[in-house]
C-alpha positions, 0 to 999 in steps of 0.5 A: 262412375267407376271406383277408380274415377271416384277414388281419383276424385276423392283424392283430389278433392281431399287434397285440394281442401287440405292445401287450403291450410297453406294460407295459415302458414303465411297469414298474420297471427292477427287473422288467426286471433280474429278467426278464433274469436269469431268462432266463439273460442275467446281470445287467442294470446300470442306466444312464439310456440303457439304461432309455430305449432299453428303454422307447422300443423298447417304446413303438414295439412298442406303437405298431405294435401299435396301428396294426395293430389300427387298420387291421384293420377296413378292409383294403381302404383300408389294402392298400398300407400292409399290404403295405408293413408286410409288406415291412418285417417281412421285411427287419427280421426278417432283420436282427434274426435276424442281430443276435441271432446276432451278439450271441449271444442265447439260441438260442430267442430268435434262432430265434423273434424274427426268423423269426417277424417274417419269417413275419408279413411273408410272411403279410401280403403273401400274404393281402393279395394274396389279398383281392379288391379291393372296389369303393369307388364313387369 
C-alpha cells in the first residue's frame, strides 16, 4: 500500500461517510425527533430555525463529502487543498470537542466526533506529505 493509495482511500471513505448526511436534508423532522430521543437527548421541539440549522448543517457535511470524493482521483492537483482541509479538520475538531463537552453531549458523542475529525486532519496532512510529487510536464 502506498501513501497515494491510502490518501485516495481515506478521502473516498470520509467523503462517503459525510455524504450520508444528505438524508437529513430531506427527512421528516419527526425522524430527527425520534433519533434525538433514542440516543438519550430527550425531546426535540420543532422550530423553523432549528429545522433550518439541522438541514443546512447536513447539507454542508454532504457538500464536504462530495468535495472529498471529487478531489480523491487527483491528489497531486489538489495537494494544497487536501493539506488545507487537514488543518481545518484539526482546528475544527478541537473546537467541536470543546463545544460538545460544554453542551454536555453524551460522552460517546464527545469522544468520537471531535477527536475523529482531528485524526482525519492528521491523516490527511501526514499522507499528503508522504505522497511523492508527480511531474506535471508544465
